[in-house]
C-alpha positions in Angstrom: -70.1 20.1 -11.2 -66.9 18.1 -11.7 -66.6 14.6 -10.3 -65.0 14.2 -6.9 -61.6 12.6 -7.0 -58.8 12.4 -4.3 -56.2 11.7 -7.0 -54.9 14.6 -9.0 -52.3 14.7 -11.7 -50.4 17.1 -9.6 -49.8 17.3 -5.9 -52.5 19.6 -4.7 -53.6 21.0 -1.4 -55.0 17.6 -0.2 -51.5 16.1 -0.6 -49.8 18.9 1.2 -52.3 18.8 4.1 -51.9 15.1 4.6 -48.1 15.4 4.2 -47.9 18.0 7.0 -50.1 15.8 9.2 -47.8 12.8 8.7 -44.7 14.9 9.4 -46.3 16.1 12.6 -46.9 12.6 13.6 -43.2 11.9 13.2 -42.3 14.9 15.3 -44.6 13.9 18.1 -44.2 10.1 18.2 -40.9 9.5 16.5 -37.5 9.2 17.8 -34.3 11.0 16.9 -32.0 9.2 14.5 -28.5 10.5 13.8 -27.5 10.1 10.1 -24.0 10.0 8.8 -24.4 11.0 5.2 -22.6 8.9 2.6 -20.7 11.3 0.1 -19.3 8.7 -2.3 -16.1 6.7 -2.8 -12.7 8.3 -2.4 -9.1 7.5 -3.4 -7.5 5.3 -0.8 -4.6 6.7 1.2 -1.0 5.8 0.6 -0.3 2.3 1.9 -3.9 1.1 1.8 -4.6 -2.3 0.5 -7.0 -1.2 -2.3 -5.3 0.6 -5.2 -8.6 1.0 -7.1 -9.5 4.5 -8.2 -13.1 5.6 -8.0 -14.9 5.8 -11.3 -17.5 8.6 -11.5 -19.3 8.6 -14.8 -21.6 11.5 -13.7 -21.6 14.5 -11.6 -23.2 12.7 -8.6 -20.5 11.4 -6.3 -22.8 9.1 -4.5 -23.3 7.1 -7.7 -19.7 6.6 -8.3 -18.2 3.0 -8.2 -14.7 2.4 -6.8 -14.1 -1.1 -8.1 -16.1 -1.8 -11.3 -14.9 -5.5 -11.3 -16.3 -6.4 -7.9 -18.9 -3.6 -8.0 -18.2 -2.3 -4.6 -17.0 0.8 -2.8 -14.4 -0.2 -0.2 -13.2 3.3 0.7 -16.2 5.5 1.5 -16.3 9.1 2.5 -18.9 10.4 5.0 -20.0 13.9 5.9 -18.3 15.0 9.1 -21.6 16.7 10.1 -24.3 14.5 11.7 -27.8 15.0 10.6 -30.8 14.6 13.0 -34.1 13.2 11.7 -37.1 11.6 13.2 -37.8 8.0 12.5 -40.3 5.3 13.5 -39.7 1.6 13.7 -41.2 -1.5 15.5 -39.4 -2.5 18.6 -38.6 -6.2 18.8 -36.8 -8.6 21.0 -33.4 -9.9 20.0 -33.5 -13.7 20.4 -30.7 -16.2 20.1 -31.2 -19.1 17.7 -29.9 -22.4 19.1 -31.5 -24.7 16.6 -28.5 -24.6 14.1 -24.8 -25.3 14.4 -23.7 -22.5 16.8 -25.3 -19.4 18.2 -27.1 -17.0 15.9 -28.7 -13.7 16.7 -32.1 -13.2 15.2 -34.1 -10.1 14.4 -31.1 -7.8 14.3 -32.4 -6.1 11.2 -34.3 -2.8 11.8 -36.9 -1.4 9.4 -36.7 2.3 10.0 -39.5 4.6 8.5 -38.7 8.2 7.6 -40.8 11.0 6.3 -39.9 11.4 2.6 -40.0 15.2 2.4 -38.2 15.7 5.8 -35.5 13.4 4.5 -35.0 15.4 1.4 -35.1 18.7 3.3 -32.5 17.5 5.8 -30.1 15.6 3.6 -30.8 17.4 0.3 -31.6 13.8 -1.1 -33.4 10.7 -0.1 -31.7 8.3 2.4 -29.8 5.7 0.5 -27.9 2.5 0.9 -24.5 3.3 2.5 -25.7 5.8 5.0 -25.0 5.0 8.6 -27.5 5.8 11.3 -27.1 6.0 15.1 -29.7 5.0 17.6 -29.1 7.4 20.6 -32.1 6.0 22.6 -30.6 2.5 22.6 -27.4 3.4 24.4 -26.6 1.5 27.6 -25.4 3.7 30.5 -24.9 0.7 32.8 -22.7 -1.6 30.7 -19.9 -3.3 32.5 -17.1 -1.9 30.3 -18.6 1.4 29.3 -18.2 3.5 32.5 -16.8 6.6 30.8 -19.1 6.7 27.7 -22.3 5.1 26.8 -22.2 4.1 23.1 -25.2 4.4 20.8 -26.1 1.6 18.4 -24.8 2.0 14.8 -26.6 0.6 11.8 -26.0 0.6 8.1 -28.7 1.3 5.5 -28.8 -1.7 3.3 -32.0 -1.0 1.2 -34.6 1.7 0.8 -38.1 1.3 -0.4 -41.4 3.1 -0.4 -43.7 1.1 2.0 -47.2 0.3 1.0 -48.6 2.0 4.3 -46.8 5.2 3.2 -49.3 6.0 0.4 -52.2 8.3 1.4 -55.6 8.6 -0.2 -54.1 10.8 -2.9 -52.1 7.8 -4.2 -48.8 9.6 -3.6 -46.1 8.3 -1.2 -45.1 10.1 2.0 -42.7 7.6 3.7 -39.4 5.8 3.1 -38.5 2.5 4.7 -34.9 1.8 5.3 -33.6 -1.7 6.0 -30.8 -1.3 8.4 -28.3 -3.9 9.7 -25.7 -3.6 12.5 -22.4 -1.9 11.6 -19.3 -4.1 11.6 -15.6 -3.2 11.7 -14.7 -3.2 8.0 -12.9 -1.0 5.6 -16.0 0.8 4.3 -16.7 2.5 7.7 -13.1 3.4 8.5 -13.9 7.1 8.7 -16.8 6.6 11.2 -14.9 4.1 13.3 -11.9 6.5 13.5 -14.2 9.1 15.1 -14.1 10.3 18.7 -16.4 8.4 21.1 -16.6 11.5 23.4 -13.6 11.0 25.7 -10.8 10.9 23.1 -11.1 7.2 22.5 -11.7 6.1 18.9 -15.0 4.3 18.2 -13.2 1.3 16.9 -11.6 0.5 20.2 -15.1 0.4 21.8 -17.2 -1.0 19.1 -14.9 -3.5 17.3 -14.3 -7.0 18.5 -11.0 -7.3 16.5 -8.7 -6.6 19.5 -10.6 -9.0 21.8 -10.4 -11.7 19.1 -6.6 -11.2 18.8 -6.3 -11.4 22.6 -8.3 -14.6 22.7 -6.2 -16.2 19.9 -3.0 -15.3 21.7 -4.2 -16.9 24.9 -5.2 -20.0 23.1 -1.7 -20.3 21.5 0.0 -19.7 24.9 -2.1 -22.3 26.6 -1.4 -24.8 23.8 2.4 -24.3 24.1 2.0 -25.1 27.8 -0.1 -28.2 27.3 1.9 -29.6 24.3 5.4 -28.1 24.1 6.7 -30.7 21.8 3.7 -30.9 19.5 4.8 -31.0 15.9 8.5 -31.9 16.6 8.5 -35.2 18.5 7.9 -37.7 15.7 9.6 -40.6 17.4 6.3 -42.6 17.9 5.4 -42.1 14.2 8.6 -42.9 12.3 10.8 -45.9 13.0 14.3 -46.0 11.6 15.4 -49.6 10.8 18.6 -50.7 12.6 20.8 -53.7 12.7 21.7 -55.8 15.7 24.8 -53.6 16.2 22.6 -50.5 16.6 23.7 -49.0 13.2 21.2 -47.9 10.6 20.1 -50.6 8.2 20.4 -49.2 4.6 18.9 -52.2 2.8 15.5 -51.8 1.2 13.2 -53.9 -1.1 15.0 -52.6 -4.2 18.6 -53.3 -3.1 20.3 -56.5 -4.0 22.1 -58.6 -1.3 25.6 -57.8 -2.7 24.9 -54.1 -3.0 23.4 -53.9 0.4 26.4 -55.5 2.1 28.8 -53.1 0.3 26.8 -50.0 1.2 26.4 -51.2 4.8 30.1 -51.8 5.1 30.9 -48.3 3.8 28.4 -46.8 6.1 29.6 -48.7 9.2 33.2 -47.7 8.4 32.3 -44.0 8.2 30.5 -44.3 11.6 33.5 -45.9 13.2 35.9 -43.3 11.8 33.8 -40.5 13.1 33.6 -42.0 16.6 35.3 -39.6 19.1 36.1 -42.4 21.6 38.5 -44.6 19.6 40.7 -44.5 16.5 40.6 -47.4 14.0 42.8 -48.4 11.1 40.9 -50.0 8.2 42.8 -52.6 6.3 42.8 -52.3 2.6 
């Protein structure tokens, strides 16, 4: 009789049974996650600020690098189709940290768990950094400024690992853990932010804080002009022009001799008198 062993050199029936049970747990207790599949870098459009051309050294576009100097992909292309998968993560409170200089939001990083085989069956590959996920269950229908459309929360996959709790008794992995951070308005996610929010409005107008920051800055400038209209121009209190008893400018300085100073001052005084519009003078030679 052979020795009993849960580990096999190949993924046998034990692995398949456990994998089906774990997948069923995701279907029963998980939540829908919308995935925007990253397809790789693309050539920027005419007039864009990044002239770099993507460099693909292999047949897999997701592994291409647009800028090999900075090692980044600024112009990313995403699949127009949205894929739905089940995910599980630990709910946590978002607290504000007031102990440092300013206001910081803590715990905004989400650790999403996906079923490995379901991910490959849905995306035809594992989930990878660069993919964007939506949280439809986190939308707020009662926001003050979202009366027409309730926006879902967008996150960007930053890192993907195989968690320790995803290994079964067969010593094979069944789960993927994706570290996700909130999506920001940047060039990498231009295709997603240009998408329709549901009522014809681009997502950028609803998600991005760029326009609000510009409006706040314009209001600050307008208020500053009202409070200090001569700021930067009225330098009378900082620079004093030396004058003589007659009211004319004194041209003498520390490097000028007394004889030169008297000659220069006489020439300057004469020019001022000649340019006076009130009287006409004749200078004796």
